[in-house]
Each structure stands twice: as C-alpha cells, then as structure tokens.
BANUBA-386183 format. One record per residue (C-alpha): x, y, z; residue in one letter. Coordinates in pm, 1 decimal, m for minus. Layout:
<sites>
[site [X Y Z] "a"];
...
</sites>
This chain:
<sites>
[site [m1521.0 1027.7 m755.0] "x"];
[site [m1252.0 892.0 m936.9] "x"];
[site [m993.5 1177.7 m720.5] "x"];
[site [m1215.3 1109.2 m368.3] "x"];
[site [m1136.5 722.6 m485.4] "x"];
[site [m795.9 806.2 m505.2] "x"];
[site [m774.5 964.5 m158.6] "x"];
[site [m917.7 639.0 29.5] "x"];
[site [m691.5 445.4 m147.5] "x"];
[site [m406.3 688.9 m5.7] "x"];
[site [m460.6 653.7 380.9] "x"];
[site [m223.4 376.5 396.1] "x"];
[site [78.4 625.4 234.2] "x"];
[site [m45.5 929.6 424.9] "x"];
[site [m102.2 727.9 737.2] "x"];
[site [294.6 575.7 722.3] "x"];
[site [460.9 808.4 521.1] "x"];
[site [411.3 1153.4 710.0] "x"];
[site [514.0 993.7 1021.9] "x"];
[site [824.0 772.4 936.9] "x"];
[site [1077.6 1115.0 998.6] "x"];
[site [883.1 1129.1 1360.5] "x"];
[site [1027.2 779.1 1458.8] "x"];
[site [1307.4 815.1 1664.7] "x"];
[site [1118.3 1155.0 1818.7] "x"];
[site [901.1 946.1 1915.4] "x"];
[site [1105.5 701.2 2094.6] "x"];
[site [1194.3 980.6 2299.4] "x"];
[site [864.6 1147.4 2350.8] "x"];
[site [662.4 835.3 2495.0] "x"];
[site [984.5 685.7 2679.1] "x"];
[site [975.0 359.4 2457.5] "x"];
[site [1190.3 120.7 2261.0] "x"];
[site [1249.3 160.8 1876.6] "x"];
[site [1090.7 m191.2 1818.3] "x"];
[site [783.5 m29.7 2017.9] "x"];
[site [741.5 270.8 1835.0] "x"];
[site [785.1 57.1 1490.8] "x"];
[site [542.2 m190.9 1619.6] "x"];
[site [282.5 120.5 1555.1] "x"];
[site [367.9 55.0 1163.8] "x"];
[site [309.0 m321.8 1251.4] "x"];
[site [m20.5 m276.5 1388.1] "x"];
[site [m137.3 m20.4 1142.9] "x"];
[site [m71.6 m291.8 845.8] "x"];
[site [m231.1 m551.5 1024.4] "x"];
[site [m551.9 m379.7 1062.3] "x"];
[site [m544.4 m264.4 672.8] "x"];
[site [m500.2 m670.0 592.1] "x"];
[site [m791.2 m724.4 864.1] "x"];
[site [m1024.7 m443.1 761.2] "x"];
[site [m1003.5 m535.3 411.6] "x"];
[site [m1053.9 m926.2 485.7] "x"];
[site [m1356.9 m837.5 667.3] "x"];
[site [m1562.1 m513.9 474.0] "x"];
[site [m1465.0 m689.1 150.3] "x"];
[site [m1702.2 m979.6 137.7] "x"];
[site [m1937.5 m807.8 365.2] "x"];
[site [m1980.3 m495.8 62.0] "x"];
[site [m2060.3 m793.9 m183.5] "x"];
[site [m2413.9 m819.4 36.2] "x"];
[site [m2461.6 m476.0 146.7] "x"];
[site [m2327.7 m254.8 m114.8] "x"];
[site [m2047.0 m3.8 m70.4] "x"];
[site [m2133.1 374.4 14.5] "x"];
[site [m2278.1 292.4 356.6] "x"];
[site [m1969.7 41.1 453.9] "x"];
[site [m1760.6 383.5 267.2] "x"];
[site [m1942.9 619.9 524.9] "x"];
[site [m1879.2 437.2 794.0] "x"];
[site [m1526.3 347.7 782.3] "x"];
[site [m1420.1 726.7 701.5] "x"];
[site [m1633.9 844.7 1025.1] "x"];
[site [m1394.3 554.9 1235.8] "x"];
[site [m1070.5 602.6 1045.0] "x"];
[site [m1116.6 998.0 1165.9] "x"];
[site [m1191.4 944.6 1513.1] "x"];
[site [m900.4 686.1 1530.8] "x"];
[site [m662.6 945.9 1397.6] "x"];
[site [m753.5 1197.3 1644.8] "x"];
[site [m706.5 931.1 1966.0] "x"];
[site [m310.2 901.1 1777.4] "x"];
[site [m283.7 1244.3 1849.4] "x"];
[site [m411.6 1224.5 2190.9] "x"];
[site [m240.3 879.6 2283.1] "x"];
[site [m28.9 928.8 2594.1] "x"];
[site [138.3 602.8 2575.5] "x"];
[site [280.8 394.4 2328.7] "x"];
[site [26.9 106.8 2421.9] "x"];
[site [m256.2 351.4 2380.3] "x"];
[site [m91.5 477.8 2034.5] "x"];
[site [m90.4 53.2 1901.8] "x"];
[site [m437.5 47.4 1979.0] "x"];
[site [m562.3 371.3 1801.9] "x"];
[site [m307.9 273.4 1505.6] "x"];
[site [m459.9 m87.4 1491.6] "x"];
[site [m816.9 83.5 1485.1] "x"];
[site [m699.1 317.2 1207.9] "x"];
[site [m571.5 30.6 1010.4] "x"];
[site [m929.3 m148.1 1048.8] "x"];
[site [m1104.2 155.5 909.6] "x"];
[site [m839.2 230.7 715.6] "x"];
[site [m835.2 m103.3 533.5] "x"];
[site [m1177.8 m85.6 489.2] "x"];
[site [m1194.0 226.3 306.0] "x"];
[site [m914.0 95.6 18.0] "x"];
[site [m1117.2 m243.4 m57.5] "x"];
[site [m1455.1 m29.1 m105.4] "x"];
[site [m1260.9 244.1 m311.2] "x"];
[site [m1107.1 m64.3 m535.5] "x"];
[site [m1440.8 m246.1 m541.4] "x"];
[site [m1622.5 85.5 m670.9] "x"];
[site [m1372.2 102.8 m953.2] "x"];
[site [m1401.6 m303.7 m1011.0] "x"];
[site [m1776.0 m217.0 m1021.1] "x"];
[site [m1718.9 m20.7 m1317.6] "x"];
[site [m1490.1 m111.2 m1543.1] "x"];
[site [m1329.9 m404.8 m1728.6] "x"];
[site [m954.2 m500.1 m1906.5] "x"];
[site [m732.4 m266.3 m2023.3] "x"];
[site [m973.5 26.0 m1934.2] "x"];
[site [m970.0 m86.5 m1569.3] "x"];
[site [m606.8 m71.6 m1559.7] "x"];
[site [m603.2 272.1 m1714.1] "x"];
[site [m854.6 358.6 m1432.4] "x"];
[site [m644.5 163.0 m1143.2] "x"];
[site [m327.2 350.1 m1296.5] "x"];
[site [m493.3 700.5 m1286.4] "x"];
[site [m592.2 594.2 m970.2] "x"];
[site [m278.0 548.3 m860.2] "x"];
[site [m110.7 855.5 m959.1] "x"];
[site [m393.3 1034.3 m805.9] "x"];
[site [m302.5 845.8 m443.1] "x"];
[site [51.7 885.7 m564.9] "x"];
[site [72.3 1259.9 m478.5] "x"];
[site [m3.3 1088.5 m96.6] "x"];
[site [351.7 919.6 m61.8] "x"];
[site [503.5 1257.1 m259.9] "x"];
[site [406.1 1495.0 m8.7] "x"];
[site [363.0 1304.2 287.0] "x"];
[site [720.9 1276.7 353.9] "x"];
[site [750.4 1673.2 301.3] "x"];
[site [453.7 1732.4 506.7] "x"];
[site [630.6 1545.3 788.5] "x"];
[site [953.7 1658.1 765.6] "x"];
[site [818.9 2026.4 768.2] "x"];
[site [564.4 1969.8 1041.5] "x"];
[site [783.9 1754.5 1245.3] "x"];
[site [922.0 2086.2 1430.6] "x"];
[site [673.3 2315.2 1466.5] "x"];
[site [395.6 2069.8 1534.3] "x"];
[site [569.3 1753.4 1637.1] "x"];
[site [454.5 1417.9 1574.2] "x"];
[site [62.8 1492.7 1738.9] "x"];
[site [35.3 1733.8 1520.2] "x"];
[site [103.0 1541.1 1210.8] "x"];
[site [m186.3 1296.3 1378.1] "x"];
[site [m404.0 1609.0 1366.2] "x"];
[site [m362.0 1657.7 980.7] "x"];
[site [m439.2 1308.9 987.1] "x"];
[site [m744.4 1362.7 1180.5] "x"];
[site [m839.2 1691.2 912.8] "x"];
[site [m779.1 1442.5 630.1] "x"];
[site [m1043.0 1199.4 734.9] "x"];
[site [m1261.1 1463.4 774.0] "x"];
[site [m1211.7 1575.6 401.1] "x"];
[site [m1306.2 1164.3 333.9] "x"];
[site [m1601.2 1161.7 517.1] "x"];
[site [m1730.1 1470.8 291.4] "x"];
[site [m1594.2 1349.3 m58.2] "x"];
[site [m1784.9 1016.9 m0.1] "x"];
[site [m2136.5 1197.6 144.0] "x"];
[site [m2152.0 1425.6 m160.0] "x"];
[site [m1972.8 1268.1 m477.9] "x"];
[site [m1915.3 889.6 m428.8] "x"];
[site [m2283.1 743.4 m540.0] "x"];
[site [m2335.7 362.3 m447.0] "x"];
[site [m2192.1 165.7 m756.2] "x"];
[site [m2350.5 m209.6 m700.7] "x"];
[site [m2683.3 m237.4 m780.2] "x"];
[site [m2932.0 m440.2 m562.3] "x"];
[site [m2931.9 m725.4 m839.4] "x"];
[site [m2581.3 m761.6 m826.1] "x"];
[site [m2534.3 m813.0 m463.9] "x"];
[site [m2480.5 m1192.4 m298.8] "x"];
[site [m2724.6 m1253.9 m4.4] "x"];
[site [m2712.8 m1524.6 193.3] "x"];
[site [m2485.4 m1443.3 511.4] "x"];
[site [m2248.2 m1688.3 541.8] "x"];
[site [m2332.2 m1938.1 289.9] "x"];
[site [m2282.7 m1683.3 40.6] "x"];
[site [m1928.8 m1570.3 189.1] "x"];
[site [m1821.3 m1904.7 174.1] "x"];
[site [m1962.3 m1955.3 m200.0] "x"];
[site [m1778.4 m1618.0 m275.7] "x"];
[site [m1413.5 m1748.7 m116.2] "x"];
[site [m1462.5 m2070.0 m308.7] "x"];
[site [m1486.6 m1882.1 m612.1] "x"];
[site [m1189.2 m1605.8 m586.4] "x"];
[site [m971.4 m1890.3 m418.3] "x"];
[site [m1033.2 m2138.2 m674.3] "x"];
[site [m949.8 m1903.9 m962.4] "x"];
[site [m579.5 m1992.2 m994.3] "x"];
[site [m510.5 m1683.2 m1279.5] "x"];
[site [m679.8 m1479.2 m1005.2] "x"];
[site [m399.9 m1625.6 m749.1] "x"];
[site [m111.7 m1563.7 m986.8] "x"];
[site [m182.0 m1170.1 m1052.1] "x"];
[site [m254.6 m1129.2 m653.7] "x"];
[site [45.7 m1284.9 m551.5] "x"];
[site [236.1 m1075.9 m813.8] "x"];
[site [61.8 m803.6 m616.2] "x"];
[site [64.0 m857.7 m292.5] "x"];
[site [462.5 m945.2 m346.2] "x"];
[site [553.7 m608.6 m554.1] "x"];
[site [409.3 m459.7 m233.5] "x"];
[site [603.6 m616.2 2.3] "x"];
[site [914.4 m536.0 m187.6] "x"];
[site [776.2 m163.4 m183.9] "x"];
[site [703.6 m165.0 178.5] "x"];
[site [1037.1 m330.4 288.2] "x"];
[site [1196.9 m26.2 131.0] "x"];
[site [912.3 196.3 372.5] "x"];
[site [984.1 m18.3 662.8] "x"];
[site [1401.3 44.5 670.0] "x"];
[site [1440.6 339.6 478.2] "x"];
[site [1431.1 577.2 770.1] "x"];
[site [1748.1 385.8 924.1] "x"];
[site [1911.1 302.6 652.2] "x"];
[site [1890.9 642.0 488.4] "x"];
[site [1982.6 770.2 796.6] "x"];
[site [2154.0 569.2 999.5] "x"];
[site [2377.4 378.7 740.6] "x"];
[site [2422.3 642.9 439.5] "x"];
[site [2426.5 941.1 733.2] "x"];
[site [2096.4 1196.6 578.8] "x"];
[site [1950.2 1429.3 753.8] "x"];
[site [1589.3 1349.4 822.1] "x"];
[site [1472.4 1646.4 608.9] "x"];
[site [1721.9 1445.7 368.6] "x"];
[site [1566.4 1177.1 428.8] "x"];
[site [1217.9 1316.8 352.0] "x"];
[site [1347.3 1454.6 m21.7] "x"];
[site [1508.2 1132.2 m82.3] "x"];
[site [1151.0 958.9 m8.0] "x"];
[site [961.3 1206.4 m196.3] "x"];
[site [1151.4 1163.7 m526.1] "x"];
[site [1103.4 775.4 m505.4] "x"];
[site [776.9 849.7 m466.0] "x"];
[site [764.8 1079.6 m771.0] "x"];
[site [945.7 771.4 m1000.6] "x"];
[site [669.4 557.6 m902.6] "x"];
[site [394.2 796.9 m988.8] "x"];
[site [585.9 874.1 m1291.0] "x"];
[site [590.3 520.6 m1386.7] "x"];
[site [216.3 458.9 m1351.3] "x"];
[site [195.6 783.5 m1577.4] "x"];
[site [339.9 609.1 m1848.6] "x"];
[site [174.1 286.1 m1808.9] "x"];
[site [m133.8 477.3 m1843.9] "x"];
[site [m33.7 640.9 m2191.5] "x"];
[site [116.6 225.9 m2280.3] "x"];
[site [m211.4 50.6 m2172.7] "x"];
[site [m377.1 m45.4 m2525.0] "x"];
[site [m56.1 m49.3 m2705.3] "x"];
[site [31.3 m301.9 m2526.4] "x"];
[site [m111.4 m573.0 m2310.4] "x"];
[site [m154.1 m487.8 m1945.1] "x"];
[site [m7.7 m844.1 m1876.1] "x"];
[site [300.2 m726.0 m2105.5] "x"];
[site [409.7 m377.2 m1843.0] "x"];
[site [303.8 m613.0 m1585.9] "x"];
[site [539.0 m792.9 m1674.5] "x"];
[site [818.6 m528.9 m1743.4] "x"];
[site [749.8 m420.4 m1424.7] "x"];
[site [827.1 m732.3 m1210.4] "x"];
[site [1180.9 m756.8 m1434.9] "x"];
[site [1252.7 m444.3 m1339.3] "x"];
[site [1175.3 m465.0 m964.0] "x"];
[site [1379.5 m816.1 m949.9] "x"];
[site [1704.4 m690.3 m1175.0] "x"];
[site [1711.2 m334.2 m962.3] "x"];
[site [1673.6 m561.9 m644.5] "x"];
[site [1940.4 m768.9 m736.0] "x"];
[site [2163.5 m493.2 m783.9] "x"];
[site [2103.0 m338.3 m434.4] "x"];
[site [2149.7 m646.8 m276.7] "x"];
[site [2520.3 m682.7 m414.8] "x"];
[site [2553.3 m348.3 m349.4] "x"];
[site [2493.6 m368.8 m2.2] "x"];
[site [2667.9 m723.5 62.3] "x"];
[site [3002.5 m654.8 m122.1] "x"];
[site [3109.6 m280.6 m59.8] "x"];
[site [3189.2 m210.9 260.6] "x"];
[site [3036.2 101.8 366.4] "x"];
[site [2865.0 206.8 54.8] "x"];
[site [2826.3 535.9 m97.4] "x"];
[site [2458.7 692.6 m78.8] "x"];
[site [2435.5 632.9 m486.6] "x"];
[site [2524.2 245.8 m510.3] "x"];
[site [2244.2 239.4 m252.9] "x"];
[site [1995.5 458.9 m333.7] "x"];
[site [1964.2 462.0 m741.3] "x"];
[site [1897.7 82.5 m731.9] "x"];
[site [1635.0 173.8 m459.6] "x"];
[site [1484.9 467.9 m702.9] "x"];
[site [1457.3 214.8 m981.9] "x"];
[site [1333.8 m85.5 m746.3] "x"];
[site [1030.1 189.0 m619.7] "x"];
[site [950.8 310.1 m910.0] "x"];
[site [911.2 m10.7 m1084.3] "x"];
[site [617.6 m74.0 m867.4] "x"];
[site [440.0 197.9 m1071.5] "x"];
[site [343.4 m83.1 m1396.1] "x"];
[site [287.0 m370.1 m1154.1] "x"];
[site [24.8 m218.9 m873.7] "x"];
[site [m208.1 m65.3 m1152.3] "x"];
[site [m189.2 m342.4 m1416.1] "x"];
[site [m198.7 m646.1 m1142.8] "x"];
[site [m523.7 m520.7 m960.4] "x"];
[site [m722.8 m489.0 m1269.8] "x"];
[site [m584.2 m823.7 m1431.1] "x"];
[site [m679.3 m976.6 m1070.2] "x"];
[site [m1013.4 m845.9 m1020.1] "x"];
[site [m1082.3 m927.6 m1414.8] "x"];
[site [m1121.4 m1284.2 m1321.5] "x"];
[site [m1333.0 m1287.7 m1037.5] "x"];
[site [m1602.4 m1006.4 m1177.6] "x"];
[site [m1894.9 m1189.9 m972.3] "x"];
[site [m1745.8 m1129.4 m615.7] "x"];
[site [m1557.8 m782.2 m712.9] "x"];
[site [m1584.0 m706.6 m279.4] "x"];
[site [m1419.2 m1039.9 m205.6] "x"];
[site [m1120.8 m1042.6 m464.0] "x"];
[site [m1050.9 m702.4 m341.7] "x"];
[site [m1016.7 m842.0 4.3] "x"];
[site [m794.6 m1095.7 m47.3] "x"];
[site [m623.1 m870.8 m233.8] "x"];
[site [m568.6 m574.8 28.0] "x"];
[site [m549.0 m908.0 315.8] "x"];
[site [m279.3 m1052.7 175.9] "x"];
[site [m85.3 m706.7 46.9] "x"];
[site [m92.4 m552.7 433.8] "x"];
[site [m86.9 m879.9 601.4] "x"];
[site [252.3 m953.2 482.3] "x"];
[site [353.5 m612.8 471.7] "x"];
[site [304.4 m641.5 866.1] "x"];
[site [513.8 m907.4 853.8] "x"];
[site [807.1 m808.2 677.4] "x"];
[site [846.5 m453.2 841.3] "x"];
[site [987.5 m624.9 1203.1] "x"];
[site [1199.1 m870.3 989.5] "x"];
[site [1406.5 m589.9 748.4] "x"];
[site [1493.2 m410.5 1092.4] "x"];
[site [1597.3 m797.5 1233.3] "x"];
[site [1963.9 m716.1 1182.8] "x"];
[site [1943.7 m339.6 1395.2] "x"];
[site [1923.7 12.4 1272.9] "x"];
[site [2274.3 23.6 1123.5] "x"];
[site [2314.5 m234.8 774.5] "x"];
[site [2101.8 m220.1 486.4] "x"];
[site [2159.8 m607.0 419.0] "x"];
[site [1811.3 m724.1 539.8] "x"];
[site [1605.0 m462.0 330.1] "x"];
[site [1873.3 m559.6 9.5] "x"];
[site [1751.3 m905.4 77.1] "x"];
[site [1373.1 m863.8 111.7] "x"];
[site [1345.2 m610.8 m228.0] "x"];
[site [1467.4 m907.4 m455.2] "x"];
[site [1377.6 m1214.6 m297.4] "x"];
[site [963.8 m1028.6 m318.1] "x"];
[site [1083.9 m959.8 m703.6] "x"];
[site [1158.7 m1300.7 m718.2] "x"];
[site [860.1 m1409.8 m588.9] "x"];
[site [601.3 m1209.1 m791.4] "x"];
[site [801.9 m1289.9 m1110.4] "x"];
[site [757.2 m1713.9 m1030.3] "x"];
[site [394.3 m1589.6 m958.3] "x"];
[site [328.6 m1448.1 m1282.2] "x"];
[site [498.0 m1696.2 m1464.5] "x"];
[site [404.8 m1987.3 m1362.8] "x"];
[site [7.0 m1945.8 m1217.8] "x"];
[site [m63.0 m1733.4 m1522.9] "x"];
[site [163.8 m1854.7 m1787.2] "x"];
[site [m198.3 m1996.0 m2012.5] "x"];
[site [m343.4 m1665.6 m1982.3] "x"];
[site [m478.1 m1505.8 m2316.6] "x"];
[site [m348.6 m1196.6 m2464.5] "x"];
[site [m523.7 m993.3 m2694.6] "x"];
</sites>
C-alpha cells in the first residue's frame, strides 16, 4: 500500500522531470515559443494545486478510495491527450487536466498516511514514502533523456499513460479505504467551511505548512530553471543535464533515508530545522557564485545546487508530518492546503525564474535562498512555542 501511495505522490516528478529535456524540441515541433512551452509546466503545477484544494476537503466527507480511483482514471486519459496534442494550446489544456487529477492523487495519498499514523511514526512513514517516490525524479530525467531520441517527446507522454494504468491497478487492488464512516464529516459546504476554519486557525499548522511550501518553492525554482541554466549557462548537453538532475535527486533521496534513521533519536522538528538551515546556507553560497563570478565554472553552481536540493530530504517529510499532526480532525483539508500552497506557489515561481532570459542563473540563485529564508522565518516565528518531546 505504501508503495502504491508513493507512486501516486510521484506523479508530479514523473510528469515534470521526464519531459524537461525535451522542452527545446517541443518548441520546434509545435512551432511555438519557449514561454508557451513553459506554460505547459505552469498550468500543470496550477492544476496540481487546485486539484488538491478541491478533492482534499471533499475526501473528509466522502472517503479516500473512490476519489483515488477516479483520479487515476483521469490522470491516464490526460496523459494520453498530451501524447496526441496537435497544438501547444491543446497540450496546455491537457496538462491542466493532468495536473488536476494528479493533485487529487497526491492529496489523497498524503491523507491516507495521516489517517493511519501520528507523530514521529508519521514523519518516518512520510519520509519512507518520499524515498520510494524519490526514485521517480532519479529515474525520470534519465528515462526522458534516453527516450527523447528514439520516441520523441510524445513517446514520453505515452510512458506516462502507462504509469497511469499501473497507478489505477495498484489503487484498485492494494489500497483500502482508510477513513472510516464514523470519522467522516458530512454537512456539505457548512462542514467544509468549519474544517477550513479549524485548519487555518491553527498557527502552528500554518508555520509548518509555510515551511513545507517554501521548501518546495526552492526545489521548484531549481526544477524550472535548471534545463536552461545547465545547458545554456554552463554549456552541458541534454544527456549531461539528465545526469546532473538524477544526481541531485539521488542526493535528496539519500537525505530522506538518513532522516528516517534519525527520526526517534531526534525530534522531527529538530531535523526540519537542520534541513531548512542547510537549504538557506547553500542558497546563499549559490547566490554569491552567480552574482560575483563572471561566467562561473560548473562546480561553483552545481555544488551548492546539490546541497540545496539534498536538504529538501530533511524538509518535506518532517514538515508534512508535523503540519498534519496539528489538524488530525480534518486530515484531507490539511493535506489539501499543503498541496494547494505548494503547487500554487510553484506555478507562480516558474515564469519568474526565467524572467531574465535563458542565459543567466541569477533569478534561480535569488529564488532559492529567498524561499529558504521565508521557510526559516515561518519555522522560527509561527512554531516557536511548540513542545519538543
């Protein structure tokens, strides 16, 4: 069950990382501009946020399993539509639906874990799920780079279609209902508003939620800008970019593995603080290298990038568990707000990191430490009186 839920959570890296090496080719194939192709990424991320915001609270009343089955069906059909898209406008629309259904799958997977576990045990499970799901960003860019030549960017979306079929089968066979009838909140709009007020009114939840969101903003700043920074600024090939991306993802997964071993010895909040500190410090080094060095060598950019990305392995699982632990009476709603903020902010940052053009690393180098600083402030200010056991 945990493996299936991790695969559901991996829809975002699968649907982004696999086609990133093909963005320049998509521009030529669809006879469009680079900003229009980047919009396929933006709409996907926006869909991920909206899908979570709608389906998460809905699942607190209807349960998780039926909605999970529907989400995987739509995800599969949307990937098929992407593969067949004749124009960039059609592709943008299909990516929106892929994001909406993928967001539903992500929020429900997270809620299923929150239904079953609390505290350090939840932090451990979320980290394990991140490790399993983390195979996706390691394998995805390598697969994308390998498939791009033989099957083209459309073939990559056919692979995503097959992944959707696997997810559907996994949910159907292995994922039971995790929210019993007696724990569901009926009452329609009134119950939804009550749950939202309960979640948003918890200051400590908001502190961990903002830490989680801005940790992801830092990660997505890298994801969105790295194809152009690595290839245009540093002069590496698409194949080399795929290797760089895979190494950074492996660093993040390795950090998550270390985190699962340390949870229990150290409180999840302490490990979260370590991860945010590491993210901010590496981001500052990256910014100094991008701003102060004219034509920086590859190592001056890639080393602090590796540390920044790896630090996320200490942030996402711990922040998720701590936030969800604060709102146990409305896990779906809490999970939805986490995801909506996560991918909504990511959708905003995607065009911003490319605002100065494809030949500079400065916007990415500004975005990462800025996100790290906001995450640090959220953790220190909003959760400062949290009890640590």
